[in-house]
KEKE-3310 file (N, C-alpha, C; in steps of 0.2 Angstrom, whole numbers, plus 5000, padded with zeros to 4 digits):
npx = (5273:5259:5249:5247:5241:5229:5223:5222:5213:5202:5199:5197:5186:5176:5175:5180:5174:5161:5158:5161:5159:5158:5154:5163:5168:5166:5169:5166:5168:5171:5184:5198:5205:5207:5218:5222:5212:5213:5226:5223:5212:5219:5229:5222:5217:5229:5233:5223:5225:5238:5237:5229:5235:5248:5244:5236:5246:5253:5243:5243:5255:5253:5242:5248:5258:5249:5244:5255:5259:5248:5237:5220:5210:5199:5184:5173:5156:5143:5131:5136:5141:5129:5123:5131:5129:5118:5121:5131:5123:5115:5126:5131:5119:5118:5129:5127:5116:5122:5131:5121:5116:5127:5141:5152:5165:5170:5168:5176:5188:5190:5190:5202:5212:5210:5212:5225:5233:5229:5234:5247:5251:5247:5255:5267:5268:5268:5280:5290:5296:5304:5312:5319:5327:5335:5343:5358:5364:5374:5372:5366:5352:5340:5328:5310:5297:5281:5269:5252:5241:5226:5219:5223:5233:5224:5214:5219:5219:5225:5228:5235:5249:5263:5277:5292:5306:5321:5321:5308:5304:5310:5303:5290:5293:5296:5284:5276:5281:5275:5262:5261:5262:5251:5241:5244:5244:5234:5237:5234:5243:5248:5236:5234:5245:5242:5229:5232:5240:5230:5222:5230:5234:5221:5217:5227:5225:5211:5200:5191:5183:5177:5172:5158:5154:5161:5154:5141:5144:5149:5138:5128:5133:5133:5120:5118:5126:5121:5108:5111:5118:5111:5098:5097:5104:5113:5125:5134:5133:5139:5152:5157:5157:5165:5181:5194:5207:5200:5198:5205:5213:5216:5222:5213:5218:5231:5241:5240:5241:5250:5257:5248:5236:5218:5206:5198:5198:5190:5191:5183:5189:5183:5179:5191:5196:5185:5182:5196:5199:5191:5198:5210:5207:5204:5217:5223:5216:5221:5235:5232:5229:5241:5247:5257:5252:5243:5228:5215:5217:5223:5213:5202:5208:5211:5197:5193:5200:5194:5181:5183:5187:5176:5167:5173:5171:5157:5154:5160:5153:5140:5141:5139:5139:5144:5139:5152:5153:5143:5148:5160:5157:5149:5159:5170:5165:5159:5168:5179:5170:5165:5178:5180:5170:5173:5185:5181:5181:5172:5166:5177:5181:5170:5170:5182:5190:5198:5201:5197:5182:5183:5197:5197:5188:5195:5207:5200:5195:5207:5213:5203:5205:5218:5216:5208:5217:5226:5219:5215:5228:5230:5220:5225)
npy = (5394:5399:5400:5386:5381:5388:5383:5370:5370:5374:5364:5353:5357:5360:5350:5337:5333:5334:5326:5312:5304:5291:5283:5277:5266:5253:5240:5236:5223:5206:5202:5192:5184:5181:5185:5195:5205:5207:5214:5225:5232:5233:5242:5253:5257:5261:5271:5280:5283:5290:5304:5309:5307:5314:5326:5331:5335:5344:5353:5359:5366:5375:5382:5388:5396:5405:5412:5418:5426:5435:5433:5432:5419:5410:5406:5392:5394:5388:5389:5388:5376:5368:5371:5366:5352:5353:5361:5353:5343:5349:5352:5339:5333:5342:5340:5327:5328:5335:5326:5317:5324:5329:5323:5312:5311:5323:5332:5326:5328:5341:5342:5334:5343:5353:5348:5344:5356:5359:5348:5348:5360:5357:5346:5351:5360:5351:5344:5354:5357:5345:5346:5357:5354:5345:5351:5359:5372:5380:5381:5393:5403:5411:5423:5427:5438:5440:5451:5455:5466:5476:5490:5508:5519:5525:5516:5504:5487:5472:5457:5446:5440:5434:5425:5417:5405:5398:5385:5382:5381:5370:5361:5362:5358:5344:5340:5343:5333:5322:5326:5326:5313:5308:5315:5309:5295:5292:5284:5273:5275:5288:5294:5292:5298:5312:5312:5309:5320:5330:5327:5328:5341:5346:5342:5348:5362:5366:5371:5368:5377:5374:5361:5358:5364:5355:5343:5346:5348:5335:5327:5332:5328:5314:5311:5315:5307:5294:5295:5298:5287:5275:5279:5284:5282:5291:5296:5285:5284:5296:5295:5284:5290:5301:5306:5309:5314:5312:5302:5288:5273:5256:5241:5226:5215:5215:5205:5197:5204:5214:5231:5235:5231:5232:5230:5239:5243:5256:5272:5286:5303:5312:5304:5303:5317:5324:5317:5319:5333:5335:5326:5332:5344:5340:5336:5349:5353:5345:5349:5362:5360:5357:5345:5330:5318:5314:5312:5314:5315:5302:5293:5297:5294:5281:5277:5280:5271:5259:5262:5263:5250:5243:5248:5243:5229:5227:5231:5221:5210:5212:5216:5228:5246:5256:5269:5277:5286:5283:5274:5280:5293:5291:5284:5293:5304:5299:5291:5301:5309:5301:5298:5311:5312:5302:5307:5319:5331:5336:5349:5358:5353:5356:5370:5374:5384:5386:5399:5411:5421:5434:5437:5437:5448:5458:5458:5461:5474:5481:5479:5486:5499:5501:5501:5513:5523:5522:5525:5538:5544:5543:5552:5564)
npz = (4379:4376:4367:4364:4375:4375:4363:4366:4377:4370:4361:4369:4377:4367:4358:4362:4374:4371:4360:4362:4374:4378:4369:4360:4367:4363:4352:4335:4330:4336:4346:4342:4350:4368:4374:4366:4367:4381:4381:4374:4381:4393:4389:4385:4398:4404:4396:4398:4412:4412:4407:4416:4429:4427:4422:4432:4442:4435:4433:4446:4447:4436:4441:4452:4446:4439:4450:4455:4444:4444:4436:4430:4431:4420:4426:4429:4433:4444:4437:4424:4424:4425:4414:4404:4400:4393:4382:4377:4372:4362:4353:4350:4344:4334:4326:4323:4314:4304:4299:4293:4283:4275:4266:4274:4271:4266:4277:4287:4281:4282:4296:4299:4295:4303:4316:4314:4316:4329:4336:4334:4341:4354:4357:4355:4366:4377:4374:4376:4389:4390:4378:4381:4391:4385:4375:4374:4384:4379:4365:4353:4356:4349:4352:4348:4343:4340:4335:4332:4326:4326:4318:4321:4332:4345:4343:4341:4342:4350:4343:4342:4352:4353:4359:4356:4354:4348:4353:4355:4341:4338:4345:4339:4326:4328:4333:4321:4313:4318:4316:4302:4299:4305:4296:4284:4285:4295:4306:4320:4331:4329:4331:4344:4350:4348:4354:4368:4370:4369:4380:4391:4391:4393:4406:4413:4410:4411:4423:4437:4450:4462:4473:4473:4460:4452:4455:4451:4437:4433:4437:4429:4416:4418:4417:4404:4397:4399:4393:4379:4375:4379:4376:4363:4346:4343:4348:4347:4333:4329:4335:4327:4315:4315:4312:4320:4332:4345:4353:4362:4355:4353:4345:4345:4339:4338:4341:4331:4319:4321:4320:4310:4313:4314:4322:4333:4350:4359:4368:4373:4374:4382:4393:4400:4402:4408:4421:4425:4427:4438:4447:4447:4453:4466:4470:4471:4481:4491:4491:4496:4509:4515:4518:4519:4514:4499:4500:4495:4482:4478:4482:4474:4462:4462:4463:4450:4442:4446:4442:4428:4425:4429:4419:4407:4410:4411:4398:4391:4395:4391:4378:4372:4369:4382:4393:4400:4410:4418:4427:4431:4437:4449:4456:4456:4463:4474:4482:4486:4494:4504:4510:4515:4524:4533:4538:4544:4536:4528:4527:4525:4513:4504:4505:4500:4488:4472:4467:4476:4478:4482:4480:4466:4463:4468:4460:4448:4450:4452:4439:4432:4437:4432:4419:4417:4421:4411:4400:4404:4403:4389:4384:4389)
capx = (5268:5253:5244:5246:5237:5223:5220:5221:5207:5197:5198:5194:5180:5172:5174:5182:5169:5154:5156:5162:5161:5158:5151:5168:5171:5164:5171:5161:5170:5172:5191:5199:5208:5206:5224:5222:5207:5216:5231:5219:5209:5224:5233:5217:5217:5235:5233:5218:5228:5244:5236:5225:5240:5253:5240:5234:5251:5255:5238:5245:5260:5250:5238:5253:5260:5244:5243:5261:5259:5242:5232:5213:5208:5192:5181:5166:5151:5138:5126:5139:5142:5123:5121:5136:5126:5113:5125:5134:5118:5114:5131:5131:5114:5119:5134:5124:5112:5127:5133:5116:5115:5133:5146:5156:5172:5172:5168:5182:5194:5191:5192:5209:5217:5209:5216:5233:5236:5228:5238:5254:5252:5246:5260:5273:5268:5271:5287:5294:5301:5309:5317:5324:5332:5340:5347:5363:5363:5379:5369:5363:5345:5337:5320:5306:5291:5276:5263:5247:5236:5221:5217:5228:5233:5220:5209:5223:5217:5230:5224:5240:5255:5266:5284:5295:5313:5323:5319:5301:5304:5312:5297:5285:5296:5295:5277:5274:5282:5269:5256:5261:5261:5243:5238:5246:5242:5229:5238:5232:5248:5248:5230:5235:5249:5238:5224:5235:5242:5224:5219:5235:5233:5214:5217:5231:5222:5204:5200:5185:5184:5175:5170:5151:5154:5163:5148:5136:5146:5149:5131:5124:5136:5131:5113:5119:5130:5116:5103:5113:5121:5106:5091:5097:5110:5116:5132:5137:5134:5144:5158:5159:5158:5170:5188:5198:5210:5196:5197:5211:5212:5221:5219:5213:5221:5238:5246:5240:5242:5255:5255:5243:5229:5212:5200:5200:5194:5191:5189:5183:5193:5178:5180:5197:5196:5180:5184:5202:5199:5189:5203:5215:5204:5205:5224:5225:5214:5226:5240:5230:5229:5248:5249:5261:5249:5238:5223:5209:5219:5224:5207:5198:5212:5209:5190:5193:5203:5189:5175:5185:5187:5169:5164:5175:5168:5150:5154:5162:5148:5134:5143:5135:5142:5142:5141:5157:5152:5138:5152:5165:5154:5148:5165:5175:5162:5157:5174:5181:5165:5166:5184:5180:5165:5177:5190:5178:5183:5167:5165:5183:5181:5165:5172:5188:5190:5204:5202:5192:5179:5186:5203:5195:5185:5201:5210:5196:5195:5214:5213:5199:5208:5224:5213:5205:5223:5229:5214:5216:5234:5229:5216:5229)
capy = (5392:5401:5398:5379:5380:5390:5379:5363:5371:5375:5358:5348:5359:5361:5344:5330:5331:5334:5321:5305:5303:5284:5278:5273:5261:5246:5239:5233:5216:5202:5201:5185:5180:5184:5188:5202:5209:5209:5219:5231:5235:5235:5248:5259:5259:5264:5277:5285:5285:5294:5311:5311:5308:5319:5332:5334:5338:5350:5359:5362:5370:5380:5386:5392:5401:5410:5416:5422:5431:5439:5431:5430:5413:5409:5401:5389:5395:5383:5389:5386:5368:5365:5372:5362:5346:5355:5364:5348:5339:5352:5351:5332:5332:5346:5336:5321:5331:5337:5319:5314:5328:5330:5318:5313:5311:5330:5334:5323:5331:5348:5341:5332:5348:5357:5344:5344:5362:5359:5343:5350:5365:5354:5341:5355:5362:5345:5342:5360:5356:5340:5348:5363:5350:5341:5355:5362:5380:5383:5382:5399:5402:5417:5424:5430:5441:5441:5455:5456:5471:5479:5497:5513:5523:5523:5511:5498:5481:5467:5451:5440:5442:5427:5425:5410:5405:5392:5378:5381:5379:5363:5357:5363:5354:5337:5339:5343:5326:5317:5328:5324:5306:5308:5317:5305:5288:5291:5278:5273:5277:5295:5297:5291:5303:5318:5311:5310:5327:5334:5325:5330:5348:5348:5341:5354:5369:5367:5371:5368:5381:5371:5354:5359:5365:5348:5338:5348:5346:5328:5325:5333:5324:5308:5310:5316:5301:5288:5297:5298:5280:5270:5282:5285:5279:5297:5296:5279:5286:5302:5292:5280:5294:5306:5304:5314:5311:5313:5295:5283:5267:5251:5236:5219:5209:5217:5199:5193:5209:5219:5238:5236:5229:5237:5229:5243:5245:5264:5276:5294:5308:5315:5299:5305:5324:5326:5315:5321:5339:5334:5323:5338:5349:5337:5336:5355:5354:5342:5354:5368:5357:5357:5339:5326:5313:5317:5307:5314:5313:5295:5290:5298:5291:5274:5276:5281:5265:5254:5264:5261:5243:5241:5250:5238:5223:5227:5231:5214:5205:5213:5217:5234:5252:5258:5276:5276:5291:5280:5271:5284:5298:5289:5282:5298:5308:5295:5289:5307:5312:5296:5299:5317:5311:5298:5311:5325:5337:5338:5356:5360:5351:5360:5377:5376:5387:5387:5406:5414:5426:5440:5438:5438:5454:5463:5458:5464:5481:5483:5479:5492:5505:5502:5503:5520:5527:5522:5529:5545:5547:5544:5558:5570)
capz = (4373:4379:4362:4364:4380:4373:4358:4369:4381:4366:4358:4374:4379:4362:4354:4365:4379:4368:4355:4363:4381:4380:4363:4357:4371:4361:4345:4330:4329:4342:4346:4340:4356:4374:4375:4362:4371:4387:4380:4371:4386:4398:4386:4386:4405:4406:4392:4402:4418:4412:4407:4423:4434:4426:4421:4439:4445:4431:4435:4452:4445:4432:4446:4456:4441:4438:4456:4455:4439:4445:4431:4432:4427:4418:4431:4428:4438:4445:4432:4418:4424:4424:4407:4400:4397:4388:4376:4374:4369:4356:4349:4348:4339:4328:4322:4320:4308:4298:4296:4290:4277:4270:4265:4280:4269:4266:4284:4290:4278:4286:4303:4299:4294:4309:4321:4313:4319:4336:4339:4334:4346:4360:4358:4356:4373:4381:4373:4377:4395:4388:4373:4384:4396:4381:4371:4379:4385:4375:4358:4352:4356:4348:4354:4343:4346:4334:4337:4326:4329:4321:4319:4322:4337:4351:4341:4340:4346:4349:4341:4344:4355:4354:4360:4355:4353:4343:4356:4353:4334:4338:4348:4334:4321:4330:4333:4315:4310:4320:4312:4295:4299:4306:4290:4278:4286:4300:4310:4327:4335:4329:4334:4352:4353:4348:4359:4374:4371:4371:4387:4396:4391:4396:4413:4416:4410:4412:4430:4441:4455:4468:4472:4471:4453:4449:4456:4446:4430:4433:4438:4422:4411:4420:4414:4397:4394:4399:4388:4372:4373:4379:4373:4355:4343:4340:4350:4343:4326:4328:4336:4322:4309:4317:4311:4323:4338:4351:4357:4362:4352:4353:4342:4349:4335:4338:4341:4324:4313:4323:4320:4305:4316:4314:4326:4338:4356:4360:4374:4372:4378:4388:4399:4403:4404:4413:4428:4426:4430:4445:4451:4448:4459:4473:4471:4473:4488:4495:4492:4500:4516:4517:4521:4515:4510:4494:4502:4491:4475:4477:4483:4468:4456:4463:4461:4443:4440:4447:4438:4421:4425:4429:4412:4402:4412:4409:4391:4388:4396:4387:4371:4370:4371:4389:4396:4405:4416:4423:4432:4433:4441:4456:4459:4457:4468:4480:4486:4490:4499:4509:4514:4519:4530:4538:4541:4547:4533:4523:4526:4522:4506:4500:4506:4496:4481:4469:4466:4480:4474:4485:4476:4459:4463:4469:4454:4443:4452:4450:4432:4429:4439:4428:4412:4418:4421:4405:4396:4406:4400:4382:4383:4390)
cpx = (5261:5247:5243:5241:5230:5219:5218:5214:5201:5195:5195:5187:5175:5170:5175:5177:5162:5152:5156:5164:5162:5157:5157:5171:5169:5167:5165:5162:5172:5180:5192:5202:5207:5212:5225:5218:5210:5222:5228:5216:5214:5228:5228:5217:5223:5235:5228:5221:5234:5242:5233:5231:5245:5250:5238:5240:5254:5250:5240:5250:5258:5246:5243:5256:5255:5243:5249:5261:5253:5237:5225:5211:5201:5189:5174:5162:5147:5133:5129:5139:5135:5121:5125:5133:5121:5116:5128:5129:5116:5119:5132:5126:5115:5124:5131:5119:5117:5129:5128:5115:5121:5137:5151:5164:5175:5173:5174:5188:5196:5193:5199:5213:5216:5213:5223:5236:5235:5233:5245:5256:5252:5252:5267:5274:5270:5278:5292:5299:5306:5314:5322:5329:5338:5345:5352:5362:5368:5377:5366:5355:5342:5330:5317:5300:5286:5270:5258:5242:5231:5219:5224:5227:5229:5215:5213:5221:5222:5226:5229:5247:5259:5274:5287:5302:5315:5321:5312:5300:5306:5306:5291:5287:5295:5288:5274:5275:5277:5263:5255:5260:5254:5239:5238:5243:5236:5230:5236:5237:5249:5242:5231:5239:5246:5233:5227:5238:5236:5222:5224:5234:5226:5214:5222:5228:5215:5203:5193:5187:5183:5172:5162:5150:5156:5157:5142:5137:5146:5142:5127:5126:5134:5124:5114:5122:5125:5111:5105:5116:5115:5099:5091:5103:5114:5124:5136:5138:5139:5151:5161:5161:5164:5177:5192:5201:5206:5195:5204:5209:5217:5218:5219:5216:5228:5243:5246:5243:5247:5252:5250:5237:5224:5206:5201:5195:5196:5189:5189:5187:5189:5178:5186:5197:5191:5181:5191:5203:5196:5194:5209:5213:5206:5213:5226:5222:5219:5232:5239:5230:5236:5250:5253:5258:5244:5232:5217:5211:5220:5218:5203:5202:5211:5202:5189:5195:5197:5183:5177:5185:5180:5165:5166:5172:5161:5150:5155:5157:5142:5135:5139:5139:5139:5144:5146:5156:5146:5142:5157:5163:5153:5154:5170:5172:5161:5163:5177:5177:5165:5172:5183:5175:5169:5182:5188:5180:5178:5166:5171:5183:5176:5167:5178:5186:5197:5206:5196:5189:5181:5192:5202:5192:5191:5205:5207:5196:5202:5215:5209:5202:5214:5222:5211:5211:5226:5225:5215:5223:5234:5226:5220:5234)
cpy = (5393:5399:5391:5378:5382:5385:5372:5364:5371:5368:5353:5350:5359:5354:5337:5328:5330:5329:5314:5304:5295:5280:5274:5267:5254:5246:5235:5225:5213:5201:5193:5181:5184:5188:5195:5207:5212:5215:5225:5235:5238:5242:5254:5262:5263:5271:5282:5287:5290:5301:5313:5312:5314:5326:5335:5338:5344:5355:5362:5367:5376:5385:5391:5398:5407:5415:5421:5428:5436:5438:5430:5425:5413:5404:5399:5390:5388:5383:5387:5378:5365:5366:5368:5356:5347:5357:5358:5343:5342:5352:5344:5331:5336:5343:5330:5323:5332:5331:5316:5318:5328:5324:5318:5313:5319:5333:5332:5326:5337:5347:5338:5338:5352:5354:5343:5350:5361:5354:5345:5355:5362:5349:5345:5358:5357:5344:5348:5359:5350:5342:5353:5360:5347:5345:5359:5369:5383:5385:5389:5398:5409:5417:5428:5433:5443:5445:5456:5460:5473:5486:5501:5516:5521:5518:5504:5493:5475:5460:5445:5443:5436:5428:5418:5411:5399:5385:5377:5379:5372:5358:5357:5358:5346:5336:5339:5336:5322:5319:5326:5317:5304:5309:5312:5298:5287:5285:5279:5276:5285:5298:5297:5297:5310:5318:5312:5317:5332:5333:5328:5338:5350:5347:5346:5361:5370:5366:5372:5372:5378:5364:5354:5360:5358:5343:5340:5346:5339:5324:5326:5329:5316:5306:5310:5310:5295:5289:5296:5291:5275:5273:5283:5282:5285:5297:5291:5281:5291:5299:5288:5284:5299:5304:5309:5311:5313:5307:5292:5276:5262:5244:5229:5213:5211:5211:5196:5198:5214:5226:5240:5233:5234:5235:5232:5243:5253:5266:5283:5298:5311:5310:5300:5312:5326:5324:5318:5328:5339:5331:5328:5343:5346:5337:5343:5357:5351:5346:5360:5366:5357:5351:5335:5321:5317:5312:5308:5313:5306:5291:5291:5294:5284:5272:5276:5274:5260:5256:5262:5254:5240:5242:5244:5231:5222:5227:5224:5209:5206:5215:5223:5241:5254:5265:5276:5280:5288:5276:5275:5290:5296:5287:5288:5304:5305:5294:5295:5309:5307:5297:5306:5316:5307:5303:5318:5331:5338:5345:5360:5359:5355:5368:5379:5379:5388:5395:5409:5420:5433:5442:5440:5445:5460:5464:5462:5472:5484:5484:5485:5498:5507:5504:5511:5524:5528:5526:5537:5548:5548:5551:5564:5571)
cpz = (4375:4373:4362:4369:4378:4368:4361:4373:4376:4363:4363:4376:4374:4358:4358:4370:4376:4364:4357:4370:4382:4374:4360:4361:4369:4354:4341:4329:4336:4341:4345:4346:4362:4376:4372:4365:4377:4386:4378:4377:4392:4395:4387:4393:4406:4402:4395:4408:4418:4411:4413:4428:4433:4425:4427:4442:4441:4432:4441:4451:4441:4436:4450:4452:4440:4444:4456:4450:4439:4439:4434:4428:4425:4423:4429:4434:4439:4439:4425:4418:4423:4417:4402:4396:4391:4381:4373:4370:4362:4351:4346:4343:4333:4323:4319:4314:4302:4295:4292:4283:4272:4271:4271:4278:4269:4273:4288:4288:4282:4293:4304:4299:4301:4315:4320:4317:4326:4339:4339:4339:4353:4362:4359:4363:4378:4380:4375:4383:4393:4384:4376:4388:4391:4377:4376:4379:4381:4368:4358:4352:4355:4350:4348:4346:4340:4337:4331:4329:4323:4323:4320:4329:4343:4350:4340:4345:4345:4348:4343:4347:4357:4354:4360:4354:4349:4346:4355:4346:4334:4340:4342:4328:4322:4330:4326:4311:4312:4317:4305:4294:4300:4299:4285:4279:4291:4304:4317:4332:4335:4332:4341:4354:4353:4354:4366:4376:4373:4378:4392:4397:4394:4403:4416:4416:4411:4420:4433:4448:4462:4467:4470:4463:4450:4450:4452:4439:4429:4433:4432:4417:4412:4417:4406:4394:4393:4393:4381:4370:4373:4376:4366:4352:4340:4342:4347:4336:4324:4329:4331:4315:4309:4317:4314:4330:4344:4355:4357:4359:4353:4350:4346:4345:4334:4338:4335:4319:4315:4322:4314:4307:4315:4317:4333:4344:4357:4366:4372:4376:4384:4394:4403:4406:4409:4420:4430:4429:4437:4450:4452:4453:4466:4475:4474:4480:4493:4497:4497:4508:4519:4521:4516:4511:4505:4495:4497:4484:4474:4478:4477:4462:4456:4461:4454:4440:4440:4443:4431:4420:4425:4422:4407:4404:4410:4401:4388:4389:4392:4379:4368:4372:4378:4390:4401:4411:4421:4428:4435:4438:4448:4460:4461:4462:4474:4485:4490:4495:4505:4513:4518:4525:4535:4542:4544:4543:4527:4521:4523:4514:4501:4500:4502:4489:4478:4469:4470:4477:4476:4481:4469:4459:4464:4463:4448:4444:4450:4443:4429:4431:4434:4421:4412:4418:4415:4400:4397:4403:4393:4380:4384:4384)
residu = (MET:ALA:ASP:SER:SER:THR:GLU:ALA:GLU:SER:VAL:VAL:ALA:ASN:LEU:ASN:VAL:THR:LEU:ASN:GLU:THR:ALA:GLY:ASN:VAL:THR:ALA:LYS:ILE:PRO:ALA:THR:ALA:GLU:GLY:MET:ALA:ILE:ALA:TYR:GLY:SER:LEU:VAL:ILE:MET:ALA:LEU:LEU:PRO:ILE:PHE:PHE:GLY:ALA:PHE:ARG:SER:VAL:ARG:TYR:HIS:LYS:GLU:GLN:LYS:GLU:ASN:GLY:GLU:THR:PRO:GLU:ILE:MET:SER:ASP:ARG:ASP:ALA:ALA:MET:PHE:PRO:LEU:ILE:ALA:SER:ALA:THR:LEU:PHE:GLY:ILE:TYR:ILE:VAL:PHE:GLN:ILE:PHE:SER:LYS:GLU:TYR:ILE:ASN:LEU:LEU:LEU:THR:VAL:TYR:PHE:PHE:PHE:LEU:GLY:VAL:LEU:ALA:LEU:ALA:HIS:ILE:LEU:SER:PRO:ILE:VAL:ARG:LYS:CYS:ILE:PRO:GLU:ALA:LEU:PRO:ASN:GLU:SER:TYR:HIS:VAL:ILE:PHE:THR:LYS:GLY:LEU:LEU:GLU:ARG:LYS:GLU:GLU:LEU:MET:ASN:TYR:GLU:PHE:ASP:ASN:LYS:ASP:LEU:VAL:CYS:LEU:SER:ALA:SER:ALA:VAL:VAL:GLY:VAL:TRP:TYR:LEU:TRP:LYS:LYS:HIS:TRP:VAL:ALA:ASN:ASN:ILE:PHE:GLY:LEU:ALA:PHE:ALA:LEU:ASN:GLY:VAL:GLU:PHE:LEU:GLN:LEU:ASN:THR:VAL:MET:THR:GLY:CYS:ILE:LEU:LEU:GLY:GLY:LEU:PHE:ILE:TYR:ASP:ILE:PHE:TRP:VAL:PHE:GLY:THR:ASN:VAL:MET:VAL:THR:VAL:ALA:LYS:SER:PHE:GLU:ALA:PRO:ILE:LYS:LEU:VAL:PHE:PRO:GLN:ASP:ILE:LEU:ASP:ASN:GLY:LEU:GLU:ALA:ASP:ASN:PHE:ALA:MET:LEU:GLY:LEU:GLY:ASP:VAL:VAL:ILE:PRO:GLY:ILE:PHE:ILE:ALA:LEU:LEU:LEU:ARG:PHE:ASP:VAL:SER:MET:GLN:LYS:GLN:ARG:ARG:THR:TYR:PHE:TYR:SER:SER:PHE:THR:ALA:TYR:ILE:LEU:GLY:LEU:LEU:ALA:THR:ILE:GLY:VAL:MET:HIS:ILE:PHE:LYS:HIS:ALA:GLN:PRO:ALA:LEU:LEU:TYR:LEU:VAL:PRO:ALA:CYS:ILE:GLY:VAL:PRO:LEU:PHE:VAL:ALA:LEU:VAL:ARG:GLY:GLU:ILE:LYS:GLU:LEU:PHE:LYS:TYR:GLU:ASP:ASN:PRO:GLU:LYS:ASP:ARG:LYS:ASP:LYS:GLU:SER:THR:GLU:GLU:GLU:GLU:GLU:GLU:LYS:SER:GLU:ALA:LYS:LYS:ASP:LYS)
# end
């Protein structure tokens, strides 16, 4: 399901991160009971931890498959990481202006259709391994191959190359049921299913190459988050106007109103995905050390839990939207660095590369040679 991964990367990189890192962490209504509020925030914490934990381990497998297949992954450079908060800021402010000019009903209608297709693909990718195990091998499983090209002969350009089988169609059908439910009702459970699918795919597929790149990215978004939450009302306004599964929600009045409750506590997917890809990098570092214990992964994962609890605590005390990265970034960066200092592995930590530059250059040169040979054959 290669297309599912591509779409998931696109939606997380372009929307989930830039729109709502933290503004959705506060509700407009005061919860009716302390029990309801505890259930809501406890559920948000659990939902945030699940895609980070499982996505990190899936990223290890995905990274291994890439190396075995000789694929050249897209690498975020230090410069890209430094520019990302600026691009995110421009995108956020642009969307804010659009909501000020145009009716948000029409904008959200377009976004709903857009996220319907993205959500179905992202969810189908996650369901695929489960469905394949459940369907007996004895059942017929036809394979299909769709190729879409542009141009003729030597000018032919491949636009789509998609392989799938009957089991993939089952996954897409099941995911489409959830998608139709989301389209029809905009129910918070359907929203969370799609949101968790986006977050899990994001942590799995979005890769940071080095710890330094991760520190630059998290540091820049740390400032970005604080500015747009405390400095202006832009992020809160966009988060409240933007109706799409880019946040996890849970009703604080669920004890009173059940599944029809509507007094939501919210957490932006950016608060899950951005720290999550850094934690996944630390897990891959643990794996590269070839040790039984996943010291850096579990230390950063624990730090994330504490940072998220701190965000909720401060938000509850002050009754104001909190930039979650204000608490998550120092925790997720500081704790692993402290562990590395104690263990005397700080140099190894910063020297680690998921995809060493030498290997990337060798692959690129090999690909260029193959292209030149193929072009030479065509000319003959």
